[in-house]
C-alpha positions, 0 to 999 in steps of 0.5 A: 516513521511509518511509509503508507503505500497507497497503490493503484491508479486515480483513475477507474476502479483501483483508486483505492489506495489513493482513497486511503491515503486522502483520508489519512491525510485528513486524519493528519497523523504524526510520523506517516509518510504518504506516498501514492504510486501508479502500478509500480512493479518491480520499482515498489522495491526501493520505498522498503528502505530506510525506513522502520515500517512499510504499509501497503493499501492496494485493492486485488481481486481475491474472491474477499468480500469488497471492504476485507482487509488481508493480511500478507504472510511476511514468511509466504511472501518472503519465499517469493525472490524478486 
């Protein structure tokens, strides 16, 4: 199973994660668990337990073109303790 987490807010400019989950719900892809989180902070960590893979969908201000997809380097992410 893949857990897909849409991060953001139901209102305003930070809806990307939630809107992406709506599209995935309509697609009815098997073996996906879809979760909406509103600014989870460190509470996000518990969603990485007991699942094979996690996909995070979130909007960020990163100086990129609108709609550009960024993949995070797991080595860099792992180097930042919580």
